[in-house]
VOBA-1610 file (N, C-alpha, C; in pm, whole numbers, padded with zeros to 5 digits, always signed):
BEGIN
Met-09760+08235-01922Met-09751+08280-02050Met-09771+08418-02069Lys-09683+08485-02151Lys-09707+08618-02180Lys-09781+08638-02321Lys-09859+08732-02331Lys-09938+08755-02458Lys-09831+08792-02566Asn-09864+08731-02682Asn-09784+08768-02791Asn-09856+08775-02928Val-09995+08763-02918Val-10078+08751-03027Val-10159+08889-03019Gly-10161+08975-03116Gly-10239+09098-03120Gly-10379+09081-03169Ser-10465+09176-03159Ser-10610+09162-03202Ser-10616+09130-03351Ile-10549+09206-03439Ile-10555+09191-03577Ile-10512+09040-03611Asp-10406+08985-03544Asp-10354+08861-03570Asp-10458+08758-03530Lys-10531+08785-03411Lys-10637+08687-03372Lys-10749+08679-03473Val-10794+08792-03531Val-10892+08805-03631Val-10856+08724-03757Ile-10733+08736-03796Ile-10679+08664-03917Ile-10668+08509-03890Arg-10632+08478-03781Arg-10628+08341-03746Arg-10768+08261-03735Val-10865+08347-03675Val-10995+08295-03678Val-11054+08284-03822Leu-11041+08384-03905Leu-11078+08387-04027Leu-11024+08271-04130Leu-10893+08238-04090Leu-10824+08135-04166Leu-10867+07999-04124Ala-10894+07985-04000Ala-10967+07860-03957Ala-11093+07839-04006Phe-11173+07948-03997Phe-11324+07927-04054Phe-11318+07896-04199Gly-11219+07948-04275Gly-11200+07927-04419Gly-11178+07779-04451Ile-11075+07729-04358Ile-11042+07592-04373Ile-11155+07497-04343Val-11239+07534-04227Val-11345+07451-04209Val-11452+07460-04313Leu-11466+07568-04379Leu-11573+07574-04507Leu-11513+07496-04605Leu-11384+07507-04636Leu-11348+07415-04740Leu-11351+07285-04724Asn-11350+07231-04600Asn-11386+07094-04568Asn-11520+07048-04578Tyr-11608+07151-04531Tyr-11751+07139-04530Tyr-11794+07096-04661Phe-11753+07197-04766Phe-11807+07184-04903Phe-11731+07085-04974Glu-11646+07002-04910Glu-11572+06895-04961Glu-11470+06927-05100Ile-11414+07075-05075Ile-11328+07117-05160Ile-11192+07048-05146Ile-11171+07022-05011Ile-11050+06941-04970Ile-11094+06815-04895Asn-11033+06712-04903Asn-11063+06591-04844Asn-10941+06505-04821Gly-10951+06396-04749Gly-10847+06304-04729Gly-10745+06356-04627Thr-10627+06307-04655Thr-10501+06356-04557Thr-10494+06504-04571Val-10512+06560-04680Val-10496+06723-04681Val-10606+06781-04593Ala-10719+06732-04571Ala-10818+06792-04508Ala-10800+06770-04362Ile-10739+06674-04314Ile-10702+06620-04181Ile-10592+06730-04136Ile-10481+06739-04206Ile-10375+06826-04174Ile-10433+06962-04163Leu-10513+07007-04247Leu-10551+07150-04258Leu-10644+07167-04118Leu-10735+07061-04110Leu-10823+07084-03996Leu-10738+07103-03851Leu-10627+07018-03844Leu-10546+07025-03728Leu-10475+07174-03715Ile-10440+07203-03833Ile-10379+07349-03836Ile-10489+07459-03802Ala-10607+07435-03834Ala-10718+07516-03791Ala-10746+07521-03645Met-10742+07393-03589Met-10757+07385-03453Met-10650+07468-03383Ile-10523+07451-03430Ile-10415+07536-03353Ile-10425+07669-03379Leu-10487+07717-03487Leu-10500+07859-03507Leu-10601+07909-03394Ile-10717+07826-03383Ile-10824+07867-03302Ile-10771+07886-03151Val-10698+07773-03113Val-10651+07765-02972Val-10553+07889-02942Thr-10456+07917-03026Thr-10350+08017-03026Thr-10422+08159-03009Ser-10535+08167-03087Ser-10614+08300-03108Ser-10683+08332-02964Phe-10714+08223-02913Phe-10812+08237-02779Phe-10723+08241-02674Ala-10603+08183-02663Ala-10517+08172-02549Ala-10416+08300-02561Asn-10431+08396-02673Asn-10334+08490-02693Asn-10189+08474-02684Phe-10151+08356-02712Phe-10026+08309-02708Phe-09997+08205-02818Cys-09882+08238-02890Cys-09836+08142-02989Cys-09698+08091-02968Pro-09679+07954-02943Pro-09538+07913-02913Pro-09438+07940-03015Leu-09490+07924-03145Leu-09390+07969-03247Leu-09322+08108-03222Tyr-09426+08210-03215Tyr-09385+08341-03190Tyr-09288+08352-03078Ala-09294+08280-02968Ala-09221+08272-02851Ala-09079+08248-02886Leu-09071+08131-02967Leu-08959+08084-03011Leu-08879+08171-03092Leu-08947+08256-03187Leu-08892+08346-03259Leu-08850+08475-03200Gly-08921+08501-03099Gly-08894+08623-03013Gly-08991+08743-03093Lys-09104+08702-03131Lys-09187+08776-03197Lys-09315+08811-03127Ser-09362+08931-03143Ser-09495+08963-03068Ser-09582+09056-03158Thr-09712+09031-03183Thr-09800+09112-03249Thr-09883+09201-03162Cys-09867+09175-03031Cys-09953+09215-02914Cys-09892+09360-02885Lys-09970+09467-02874Lys-09918+09595-02856Lys-09892+09640-02702Thr-09961+09562-02607Thr-09949+09587-02468Thr-09827+09503-02427Lys-09757+09565-02334Lys-09626+09500-02285Lys-09661+09435-02152
//
């Protein structure tokens, strides 16, 4: 897997995931919406730590500055 997630992109992904977890923790979101958003948060965390986003690969996009 070739890196295609840059450092700023990683920070944004982690912050979004953290925000979703906080929304769930404080019960602002619940039910099916909470489950779906928590799954999205997990995907964001995994892709940020793996430095690879499959959707970026399909679209031919990269936010990583190193080649």
